[in-house]
A tleap script that builds the chain and sets N, CA, C and O, in Angstrom:
source leaprc.protein.ff14SB
mol = sequence {
  NMET TYR ILE TYR ASN VAL THR ILE ASN VAL
  GLU GLU GLU VAL HIE ASP ASN TRP PHE SER
  TRP MET LYS GLU THR HIE ILE PRO ASP MET
  LEU SER THR GLY LYS PHE THR GLY ALA LYS
  MET CYS LYS VAL LEU VAL GLU GLU GLU MET
  GLY GLY LEU THR TYR SER VAL GLN TYR SER
  THR PRO ASN LYS GLU THR LEU GLU VAL TYR
  TYR LYS GLU ASP ALA ASP ARG LEU ARG GLN
  GLU ALA ASN LYS LEU PHE ALA GLY LYS PHE
  VAL ALA PHE ARG THR GLU LEU GLU VAL ILE
  GLY GLU ALA VAL LEU THR PRO THR LYS CGLU
}
set mol.1.N position { 123.874 107.938 95.148 }
set mol.1.CA position { 124.906 107.864 94.134 }
set mol.1.C position { 125.369 106.418 94.014 }
set mol.1.O position { 125.371 105.663 94.986 }
set mol.2.N position { 125.760 106.051 92.796 }
set mol.2.CA position { 126.298 104.732 92.518 }
set mol.2.C position { 127.730 104.868 92.018 }
set mol.2.O position { 128.116 105.888 91.448 }
set mol.3.N position { 128.500 103.819 92.245 }
set mol.3.CA position { 129.850 103.739 91.690 }
set mol.3.C position { 129.914 102.492 90.828 }
set mol.3.O position { 129.589 101.392 91.274 }
set mol.4.N position { 130.334 102.681 89.594 }
set mol.4.CA position { 130.599 101.579 88.681 }
set mol.4.C position { 132.098 101.325 88.798 }
set mol.4.O position { 132.910 102.114 88.314 }
set mol.5.N position { 132.457 100.215 89.447 }
set mol.5.CA position { 133.856 99.896 89.727 }
set mol.5.C position { 134.356 98.833 88.743 }
set mol.5.O position { 133.745 97.777 88.578 }
set mol.6.N position { 135.463 99.137 88.106 }
set mol.6.CA position { 136.082 98.169 87.200 }
set mol.6.C position { 137.483 97.888 87.747 }
set mol.6.O position { 138.333 98.777 87.795 }
set mol.7.N position { 137.710 96.634 88.159 }
set mol.7.CA position { 139.024 96.215 88.637 }
set mol.7.C position { 139.698 95.486 87.488 }
set mol.7.O position { 139.142 94.539 86.931 }
set mol.8.N position { 140.894 95.929 87.138 }
set mol.8.CA position { 141.590 95.418 85.958 }
set mol.8.C position { 142.984 94.953 86.345 }
set mol.8.O position { 143.735 95.678 86.997 }
set mol.9.N position { 143.323 93.728 85.936 }
set mol.9.CA position { 144.689 93.235 86.064 }
set mol.9.C position { 145.269 93.220 84.656 }
set mol.9.O position { 144.722 92.587 83.754 }
set mol.10.N position { 146.385 93.929 84.480 }
set mol.10.CA position { 146.996 94.064 83.159 }
set mol.10.C position { 148.416 93.499 83.198 }
set mol.10.O position { 149.154 93.691 84.165 }
set mol.11.N position { 148.777 92.799 82.126 }
set mol.11.CA position { 150.115 92.208 82.037 }
set mol.11.C position { 151.172 93.311 81.967 }
set mol.11.O position { 150.963 94.361 81.359 }
set mol.12.N position { 152.301 93.046 82.603 }
set mol.12.CA position { 153.366 94.044 82.671 }
set mol.12.C position { 153.882 94.455 81.296 }
set mol.12.O position { 154.267 95.609 81.104 }
set mol.13.N position { 153.895 93.530 80.335 }
set mol.13.CA position { 154.459 93.840 79.010 }
set mol.13.C position { 153.676 94.927 78.262 }
set mol.13.O position { 154.239 95.595 77.395 }
set mol.14.N position { 152.402 95.114 78.578 }
set mol.14.CA position { 151.614 96.162 77.918 }
set mol.14.C position { 151.208 97.272 78.884 }
set mol.14.O position { 150.494 98.200 78.503 }
set mol.15.N position { 151.659 97.180 80.121 }
set mol.15.CA position { 151.205 98.102 81.162 }
set mol.15.C position { 151.352 99.571 80.779 }
set mol.15.O position { 150.388 100.328 80.897 }
set mol.16.N position { 152.507 99.986 80.332 }
set mol.16.CA position { 152.730 101.406 80.072 }
set mol.16.C position { 151.798 101.932 78.986 }
set mol.16.O position { 151.225 103.013 79.127 }
set mol.17.N position { 151.644 101.168 77.900 }
set mol.17.CA position { 150.728 101.587 76.829 }
set mol.17.C position { 149.286 101.604 77.325 }
set mol.17.O position { 148.533 102.533 77.034 }
set mol.18.N position { 148.904 100.567 78.076 }
set mol.18.CA position { 147.551 100.479 78.614 }
set mol.18.C position { 147.277 101.651 79.563 }
set mol.18.O position { 146.221 102.280 79.483 }
set mol.19.N position { 148.219 101.944 80.457 }
set mol.19.CA position { 148.044 103.015 81.433 }
set mol.19.C position { 147.848 104.368 80.735 }
set mol.19.O position { 146.962 105.140 81.101 }
set mol.20.N position { 148.674 104.640 79.738 }
set mol.20.CA position { 148.530 105.890 78.975 }
set mol.20.C position { 147.182 105.947 78.272 }
set mol.20.O position { 146.515 106.981 78.278 }
set mol.21.N position { 146.782 104.830 77.663 }
set mol.21.CA position { 145.488 104.766 76.971 }
set mol.21.C position { 144.338 105.007 77.942 }
set mol.21.O position { 143.383 105.711 77.612 }
set mol.22.N position { 144.425 104.432 79.130 }
set mol.22.CA position { 143.372 104.640 80.130 }
set mol.22.C position { 143.247 106.128 80.475 }
set mol.22.O position { 142.148 106.683 80.462 }
set mol.23.N position { 144.377 106.768 80.782 }
set mol.23.CA position { 144.355 108.166 81.212 }
set mol.23.C position { 143.988 109.125 80.085 }
set mol.23.O position { 143.247 110.084 80.300 }
set mol.24.N position { 144.504 108.869 78.887 }
set mol.24.CA position { 144.342 109.822 77.794 }
set mol.24.C position { 143.110 109.568 76.930 }
set mol.24.O position { 142.593 110.491 76.300 }
set mol.25.N position { 142.636 108.319 76.898 }
set mol.25.CA position { 141.545 107.984 75.984 }
set mol.25.C position { 140.335 107.371 76.686 }
set mol.25.O position { 139.234 107.917 76.616 }
set mol.26.N position { 140.535 106.238 77.363 }
set mol.26.CA position { 139.379 105.488 77.852 }
set mol.26.C position { 138.587 106.222 78.940 }
set mol.26.O position { 137.366 106.339 78.836 }
set mol.27.N position { 139.254 106.708 79.963 }
set mol.27.CA position { 138.523 107.407 81.028 }
set mol.27.C position { 137.846 108.662 80.476 }
set mol.27.O position { 136.680 108.896 80.796 }
set mol.28.N position { 138.522 109.486 79.658 }
set mol.28.CA position { 137.801 110.615 79.047 }
set mol.28.C position { 136.612 110.166 78.187 }
set mol.28.O position { 135.577 110.832 78.177 }
set mol.29.N position { 136.747 109.045 77.466 }
set mol.29.CA position { 135.627 108.538 76.668 }
set mol.29.C position { 134.458 108.117 77.553 }
set mol.29.O position { 133.299 108.366 77.221 }
set mol.30.N position { 134.769 107.477 78.682 }
set mol.30.CA position { 133.709 107.090 79.622 }
set mol.30.C position { 132.986 108.336 80.134 }
set mol.30.O position { 131.756 108.370 80.172 }
set mol.31.N position { 133.740 109.345 80.524 }
set mol.31.CA position { 133.133 110.560 81.047 }
set mol.31.C position { 132.342 111.313 79.973 }
set mol.31.O position { 131.342 111.964 80.275 }
set mol.32.N position { 132.794 111.222 78.726 }
set mol.32.CA position { 132.111 111.946 77.649 }
set mol.32.C position { 130.765 111.317 77.278 }
set mol.32.O position { 130.001 111.910 76.516 }
set mol.33.N position { 130.463 110.128 77.804 }
set mol.33.CA position { 129.132 109.551 77.558 }
set mol.33.C position { 128.049 110.367 78.259 }
set mol.33.O position { 126.874 110.271 77.906 }
set mol.34.N position { 128.438 111.163 79.243 }
set mol.34.CA position { 127.475 111.940 80.002 }
set mol.34.C position { 126.778 111.146 81.098 }
set mol.34.O position { 125.894 111.669 81.776 }
set mol.35.N position { 127.170 109.887 81.275 }
set mol.35.CA position { 126.531 109.028 82.276 }
set mol.35.C position { 127.248 109.068 83.625 }
set mol.35.O position { 126.705 108.602 84.626 }
set mol.36.N position { 128.453 109.616 83.660 }
set mol.36.CA position { 129.265 109.610 84.875 }
set mol.36.C position { 129.653 111.034 85.250 }
set mol.36.O position { 129.880 111.878 84.383 }
set mol.37.N position { 129.725 111.287 86.546 }
set mol.37.CA position { 130.064 112.625 87.029 }
set mol.37.C position { 131.530 112.756 87.420 }
set mol.37.O position { 132.008 113.862 87.675 }
set mol.38.N position { 132.242 111.644 87.467 }
set mol.38.CA position { 133.652 111.678 87.819 }
set mol.38.C position { 134.244 110.291 87.789 }
set mol.38.O position { 133.527 109.293 87.718 }
set mol.39.N position { 135.564 110.237 87.845 }
set mol.39.CA position { 136.269 108.956 87.836 }
set mol.39.C position { 137.484 109.060 88.745 }
set mol.39.O position { 138.120 110.107 88.861 }
set mol.40.N position { 137.781 107.941 89.382 }
set mol.40.CA position { 138.948 107.856 90.258 }
set mol.40.C position { 139.678 106.573 89.889 }
set mol.40.O position { 139.062 105.510 89.811 }
set mol.41.N position { 140.991 106.661 89.662 }
set mol.41.CA position { 141.797 105.490 89.330 }
set mol.41.C position { 142.736 105.208 90.488 }
set mol.41.O position { 143.480 106.087 90.923 }
set mol.42.N position { 142.701 103.976 90.988 }
set mol.42.CA position { 143.520 103.585 92.133 }
set mol.42.C position { 144.348 102.350 91.771 }
set mol.42.O position { 143.882 101.453 91.068 }
set mol.43.N position { 145.569 102.330 92.263 }
set mol.43.CA position { 146.399 101.136 92.101 }
set mol.43.C position { 146.115 100.206 93.274 }
set mol.43.O position { 146.134 100.633 94.428 }
set mol.44.N position { 145.853 98.942 92.979 }
set mol.44.CA position { 145.625 97.944 94.018 }
set mol.44.C position { 146.989 97.492 94.519 }
set mol.44.O position { 147.851 97.117 93.725 }
set mol.45.N position { 147.187 97.526 95.826 }
set mol.45.CA position { 148.511 97.280 96.395 }
set mol.45.C position { 148.750 95.834 96.815 }
set mol.45.O position { 149.758 95.536 97.455 }
set mol.46.N position { 147.850 94.949 96.467 }
set mol.46.CA position { 148.023 93.527 96.762 }
set mol.46.C position { 148.621 92.862 95.518 }
set mol.46.O position { 148.124 93.052 94.408 }
set mol.47.N position { 149.679 92.090 95.709 }
set mol.47.CA position { 150.272 91.379 94.581 }
set mol.47.C position { 149.419 90.173 94.235 }
set mol.47.O position { 149.033 89.396 95.108 }
set mol.48.N position { 149.130 90.029 92.951 }
set mol.48.CA position { 148.325 88.915 92.468 }
set mol.48.C position { 149.219 87.726 92.146 }
set mol.48.O position { 150.318 87.899 91.618 }
set mol.49.N position { 148.760 86.530 92.457 }
set mol.49.CA position { 149.503 85.321 92.107 }
set mol.49.C position { 149.712 85.217 90.609 }
set mol.49.O position { 150.720 84.683 90.147 }
set mol.50.N position { 148.754 85.732 89.852 }
set mol.50.CA position { 148.829 85.648 88.398 }
set mol.50.C position { 149.801 86.656 87.812 }
set mol.50.O position { 150.060 86.638 86.609 }
set mol.51.N position { 150.346 87.539 88.649 }
set mol.51.CA position { 151.275 88.553 88.171 }
set mol.51.C position { 150.530 89.767 87.643 }
set mol.51.O position { 149.335 89.930 87.891 }
set mol.52.N position { 151.230 90.601 86.926 }
set mol.52.CA position { 150.637 91.809 86.377 }
set mol.52.C position { 150.416 92.868 87.440 }
set mol.52.O position { 150.795 92.703 88.600 }
set mol.53.N position { 149.805 93.944 87.025 }
set mol.53.CA position { 149.483 95.061 87.911 }
set mol.53.C position { 147.967 95.237 87.908 }
set mol.53.O position { 147.310 95.054 86.883 }
set mol.54.N position { 147.424 95.594 89.068 }
set mol.54.CA position { 145.975 95.679 89.199 }
set mol.54.C position { 145.557 97.089 89.592 }
set mol.54.O position { 146.189 97.737 90.426 }
set mol.55.N position { 144.478 97.544 88.969 }
set mol.55.CA position { 143.919 98.871 89.221 }
set mol.55.C position { 142.416 98.756 89.427 }
set mol.55.O position { 141.760 97.846 88.920 }
set mol.56.N position { 141.896 99.711 90.191 }
set mol.56.CA position { 140.459 99.871 90.345 }
set mol.56.C position { 140.108 101.246 89.789 }
set mol.56.O position { 140.674 102.258 90.204 }
set mol.57.N position { 139.172 101.272 88.848 }
set mol.57.CA position { 138.698 102.547 88.312 }
set mol.57.C position { 137.244 102.685 88.736 }
set mol.57.O position { 136.415 101.825 88.439 }
set mol.58.N position { 136.943 103.774 89.431 }
set mol.58.CA position { 135.616 103.982 90.005 }
set mol.58.C position { 134.950 105.176 89.330 }
set mol.58.O position { 135.412 106.312 89.437 }
set mol.59.N position { 133.857 104.889 88.635 }
set mol.59.CA position { 133.097 105.919 87.927 }
set mol.59.C position { 131.844 106.236 88.729 }
set mol.59.O position { 131.053 105.339 89.020 }
set mol.60.N position { 131.653 107.493 89.088 }
set mol.60.CA position { 130.471 107.917 89.852 }
set mol.60.C position { 129.328 108.220 88.902 }
set mol.60.O position { 129.515 108.832 87.850 }
set mol.61.N position { 128.140 107.780 89.293 }
set mol.61.CA position { 126.940 108.046 88.511 }
set mol.61.C position { 125.796 108.339 89.480 }
set mol.61.O position { 125.761 107.779 90.576 }
set mol.62.N position { 124.867 109.201 89.098 }
set mol.62.CA position { 123.861 109.636 90.068 }
set mol.62.C position { 122.895 108.548 90.544 }
set mol.62.O position { 122.414 108.605 91.675 }
set mol.63.N position { 122.605 107.556 89.691 }
set mol.63.CA position { 121.614 106.548 90.075 }
set mol.63.C position { 121.725 105.299 89.208 }
set mol.63.O position { 122.445 105.279 88.210 }
set mol.64.N position { 121.018 104.283 89.599 }
set mol.64.CA position { 121.024 102.982 88.903 }
set mol.64.C position { 120.488 103.125 87.474 }
set mol.64.O position { 120.991 102.477 86.556 }
set mol.65.N position { 119.487 103.958 87.289 }
set mol.65.CA position { 118.895 104.135 85.962 }
set mol.65.C position { 119.910 104.672 84.958 }
set mol.65.O position { 119.960 104.223 83.813 }
set mol.66.N position { 120.715 105.630 85.392 }
set mol.66.CA position { 121.740 106.190 84.510 }
set mol.66.C position { 122.771 105.121 84.157 }
set mol.66.O position { 123.236 105.060 83.019 }
set mol.67.N position { 123.126 104.288 85.117 }
set mol.67.CA position { 124.069 103.199 84.861 }
set mol.67.C position { 123.485 102.212 83.858 }
set mol.67.O position { 124.201 101.724 82.982 }
set mol.68.N position { 122.206 101.916 83.975 }
set mol.68.CA position { 121.547 101.012 83.022 }
set mol.68.C position { 121.573 101.591 81.610 }
set mol.68.O position { 121.754 100.851 80.642 }
set mol.69.N position { 121.397 102.889 81.483 }
set mol.69.CA position { 121.460 103.537 80.170 }
set mol.69.C position { 122.883 103.407 79.605 }
set mol.69.O position { 123.054 103.176 78.408 }
set mol.70.N position { 123.895 103.554 80.460 }
set mol.70.CA position { 125.285 103.345 80.015 }
set mol.70.C position { 125.457 101.933 79.456 }
set mol.70.O position { 126.025 101.755 78.379 }
set mol.71.N position { 124.968 100.931 80.188 }
set mol.71.CA position { 125.083 99.552 79.706 }
set mol.71.C position { 124.434 99.388 78.332 }
set mol.71.O position { 124.978 98.725 77.450 }
set mol.72.N position { 123.287 99.990 78.172 }
set mol.72.CA position { 122.513 99.841 76.934 }
set mol.72.C position { 123.145 100.589 75.761 }
set mol.72.O position { 123.185 100.073 74.644 }
set mol.73.N position { 123.635 101.797 76.010 }
set mol.73.CA position { 124.086 102.670 74.923 }
set mol.73.C position { 125.585 102.675 74.660 }
set mol.73.O position { 125.998 102.934 73.530 }
set mol.74.N position { 126.414 102.396 75.666 }
set mol.74.CA position { 127.847 102.653 75.518 }
set mol.74.C position { 128.782 101.498 75.875 }
set mol.74.O position { 129.877 101.405 75.320 }
set mol.75.N position { 128.378 100.628 76.778 }
set mol.75.CA position { 129.294 99.643 77.354 }
set mol.75.C position { 129.944 98.743 76.306 }
set mol.75.O position { 131.162 98.565 76.317 }
set mol.76.N position { 129.147 98.174 75.403 }
set mol.76.CA position { 129.717 97.253 74.411 }
set mol.76.C position { 130.779 97.922 73.556 }
set mol.76.O position { 131.849 97.356 73.333 }
set mol.77.N position { 130.487 99.122 73.079 }
set mol.77.CA position { 131.430 99.847 72.218 }
set mol.77.C position { 132.742 100.129 72.955 }
set mol.77.O position { 133.820 99.911 72.402 }
set mol.78.N position { 132.659 100.605 74.181 }
set mol.78.CA position { 133.869 100.951 74.922 }
set mol.78.C position { 134.665 99.715 75.316 }
set mol.78.O position { 135.895 99.753 75.326 }
set mol.79.N position { 133.991 98.630 75.636 }
set mol.79.CA position { 134.700 97.382 75.959 }
set mol.79.C position { 135.389 96.808 74.721 }
set mol.79.O position { 136.491 96.268 74.814 }
set mol.80.N position { 134.743 96.924 73.573 }
set mol.80.CA position { 135.346 96.421 72.329 }
set mol.80.C position { 136.622 97.179 71.979 }
set mol.80.O position { 137.573 96.591 71.466 }
set mol.81.N position { 136.646 98.466 72.251 }
set mol.81.CA position { 137.859 99.244 71.983 }
set mol.81.C position { 139.028 98.731 72.817 }
set mol.81.O position { 140.147 98.616 72.317 }
set mol.82.N position { 138.773 98.424 74.084 }
set mol.82.CA position { 139.829 97.877 74.942 }
set mol.82.C position { 140.291 96.527 74.424 }
set mol.82.O position { 141.489 96.245 74.401 }
set mol.83.N position { 139.355 95.696 74.010 }
set mol.83.CA position { 139.713 94.367 73.510 }
set mol.83.C position { 140.494 94.423 72.206 }
set mol.83.O position { 141.361 93.581 71.972 }
set mol.84.N position { 140.201 95.402 71.349 }
set mol.84.CA position { 140.957 95.549 70.102 }
set mol.84.C position { 142.427 95.833 70.383 }
set mol.84.O position { 143.312 95.306 69.710 }
set mol.85.N position { 142.673 96.662 71.372 }
set mol.85.CA position { 144.041 97.085 71.661 }
set mol.85.C position { 144.807 96.127 72.570 }
set mol.85.O position { 146.017 95.961 72.416 }
set mol.86.N position { 144.108 95.496 73.518 }
set mol.86.CA position { 144.797 94.742 74.565 }
set mol.86.C position { 144.216 93.344 74.782 }
set mol.86.O position { 144.293 92.807 75.887 }
set mol.87.N position { 143.643 92.760 73.747 }
set mol.87.CA position { 143.011 91.442 73.877 }
set mol.87.C position { 143.983 90.418 74.458 }
set mol.87.O position { 145.121 90.296 74.006 }
set mol.88.N position { 143.516 89.693 75.458 }
set mol.88.CA position { 144.316 88.647 76.070 }
set mol.88.C position { 145.403 89.145 77.009 }
set mol.88.O position { 146.148 88.344 77.572 }
set mol.89.N position { 145.503 90.451 77.182 }
set mol.89.CA position { 146.566 91.030 78.016 }
set mol.89.C position { 146.030 91.614 79.316 }
set mol.89.O position { 146.792 92.167 80.109 }
set mol.90.N position { 144.717 91.495 79.542 }
set mol.90.CA position { 144.124 92.004 80.763 }
set mol.90.C position { 142.874 91.204 81.097 }
set mol.90.O position { 142.275 90.562 80.234 }
set mol.91.N position { 142.500 91.257 82.352 }
set mol.91.CA position { 141.204 90.736 82.784 }
set mol.91.C position { 140.529 91.846 83.584 }
set mol.91.O position { 141.184 92.610 84.292 }
set mol.92.N position { 139.208 91.915 83.455 }
set mol.92.CA position { 138.453 92.961 84.156 }
set mol.92.C position { 137.308 92.325 84.934 }
set mol.92.O position { 136.671 91.377 84.475 }
set mol.93.N position { 137.068 92.862 86.104 }
set mol.93.CA position { 135.983 92.424 86.979 }
set mol.93.C position { 135.192 93.669 87.334 }
set mol.93.O position { 135.747 94.639 87.850 }
set mol.94.N position { 133.894 93.641 87.057 }
set mol.94.CA position { 133.055 94.830 87.251 }
set mol.94.C position { 132.077 94.628 88.403 }
set mol.94.O position { 131.476 93.564 88.547 }
set mol.95.N position { 131.930 95.669 89.218 }
set mol.95.CA position { 130.954 95.635 90.303 }
set mol.95.C position { 130.228 96.972 90.366 }
set mol.95.O position { 130.754 98.011 89.967 }
set mol.96.N position { 129.009 96.914 90.879 }
set mol.96.CA position { 128.227 98.113 91.124 }
set mol.96.C position { 128.175 98.338 92.629 }
set mol.96.O position { 127.927 97.411 93.399 }
set mol.97.N position { 128.411 99.573 93.034 }
set mol.97.CA position { 128.386 99.929 94.447 }
set mol.97.C position { 127.375 101.036 94.662 }
set mol.97.O position { 127.320 101.991 93.888 }
set mol.98.N position { 126.580 100.914 95.705 }
set mol.98.CA position { 125.666 101.983 96.072 }
set mol.98.C position { 126.260 102.719 97.266 }
set mol.98.O position { 126.542 102.110 98.298 }
set mol.99.N position { 126.448 104.016 97.128 }
set mol.99.CA position { 126.984 104.815 98.217 }
set mol.99.C position { 125.850 105.038 99.219 }
set mol.99.O position { 124.815 105.614 98.882 }
set mol.100.N position { 126.058 104.576 100.449 }
set mol.100.CA position { 125.023 104.728 101.476 }
set mol.100.C position { 125.411 105.742 102.538 }
set mol.100.O position { 124.600 106.073 103.403 }
set mol.101.N position { 126.623 106.233 102.484 }
set mol.101.CA position { 127.067 107.263 103.415 }
set mol.101.C position { 128.456 107.727 103.035 }
set mol.101.O position { 129.208 107.013 102.372 }
set mol.102.N position { 128.781 108.917 103.459 }
set mol.102.CA position { 130.086 109.479 103.137 }
set mol.102.C position { 130.461 110.455 104.236 }
set mol.102.O position { 129.612 111.210 104.711 }
set mol.103.N position { 131.698 110.449 104.638 }
set mol.103.CA position { 132.170 111.380 105.664 }
set mol.103.C position { 133.505 111.961 105.220 }
set mol.103.O position { 134.317 111.271 104.604 }
set mol.104.N position { 133.718 113.194 105.527 }
set mol.104.CA position { 134.973 113.870 105.211 }
set mol.104.C position { 135.488 114.502 106.498 }
set mol.104.O position { 134.778 115.247 107.173 }
set mol.105.N position { 136.716 114.193 106.815 }
set mol.105.CA position { 137.345 114.784 107.989 }
set mol.105.C position { 138.050 116.062 107.579 }
set mol.105.O position { 138.733 116.105 106.555 }
set mol.106.N position { 137.885 117.088 108.370 }
set mol.106.CA position { 138.606 118.337 108.112 }
set mol.106.C position { 139.665 118.494 109.191 }
set mol.106.O position { 139.390 118.273 110.371 }
set mol.107.N position { 140.872 118.873 108.796 }
set mol.107.CA position { 141.935 119.015 109.788 }
set mol.107.C position { 141.629 120.140 110.778 }
set mol.107.O position { 141.046 121.164 110.421 }
set mol.108.N position { 142.026 119.928 111.994 }
set mol.108.CA position { 141.850 120.965 113.011 }
set mol.108.C position { 143.163 121.688 113.203 }
set mol.108.O position { 144.231 121.093 113.057 }
set mol.109.N position { 143.094 122.958 113.527 }
set mol.109.CA position { 144.309 123.741 113.771 }
set mol.109.C position { 144.683 123.585 115.233 }
set mol.109.O position { 143.825 123.623 116.116 }
set mol.110.N position { 145.966 123.412 115.476 }
set mol.110.CA position { 146.446 123.249 116.852 }
set mol.110.C position { 146.871 124.556 117.442 }
set mol.110.O position { 147.302 124.603 118.594 }
savepdb mol mol.pdb
quit
C-alpha cells in the first residue's frame, strides 16, 4: 500500500473556509476519483515560524501504478480548484510513502 501525503500550511484568515472546503468538497472529490481507498486528516502540532495552521492529509492507495494514474488523470484539475479558491493563502508539500509494515495493538482485559 502507498500513502499520498499532502502537508498544507494555510493562513489563519482563510482557515475556517478552507477547512470546511477540505472536509465537504476536496477530500470527497479525491476519494471519488476511485484511486484512493481512504483518507486521514491530521493537524500538525508544531508551530511554524511562518504562522498559519498546518495539516497532513494522507490518502491511501493500493500501489504506485494507481497513484501514477491519479497524477495523470486527476491531480491537475483538483489542484487548480484549490488554487482558484485559496491562491496565495496556502502552501502544500507532497510526499509519497510506501507502507512496509503495520501493527495494531489490542487492549488486554485486566
